[in-house]
C-alpha positions in Angstrom: 162.0 -78.5 108.9 160.9 -81.0 106.5 160.8 -78.5 103.5 157.5 -76.5 105.0 157.8 -72.6 104.6 157.8 -70.5 107.6 155.6 -67.5 108.1 156.2 -64.9 110.3 153.1 -64.0 112.0 154.5 -61.2 114.2 152.7 -58.2 114.0 150.0 -59.4 111.5 146.2 -60.1 111.5 144.7 -63.4 110.7 143.4 -62.2 107.7 146.9 -60.7 106.4 148.4 -64.5 107.6 145.6 -66.2 105.9 146.2 -64.3 103.0 150.1 -65.5 103.0 149.0 -69.0 103.2 146.7 -68.9 100.3 149.4 -67.2 98.1 151.9 -69.9 99.2 149.3 -72.6 98.4 148.4 -71.1 94.9 152.2 -71.0 94.1 152.8 -74.5 95.0 149.4 -75.4 93.0 151.1 -73.8 89.7 154.9 -73.7 90.0 155.4 -72.2 86.9 153.6 -69.1 87.4 
């Protein structure tokens, strides 16, 4: 999987999925947080 995070989108709305992606992105941008 080349180190990519996997997000389970089962029974999730697009808004919830987008929020998860944004959260992962923000964590990646500031790994010390």
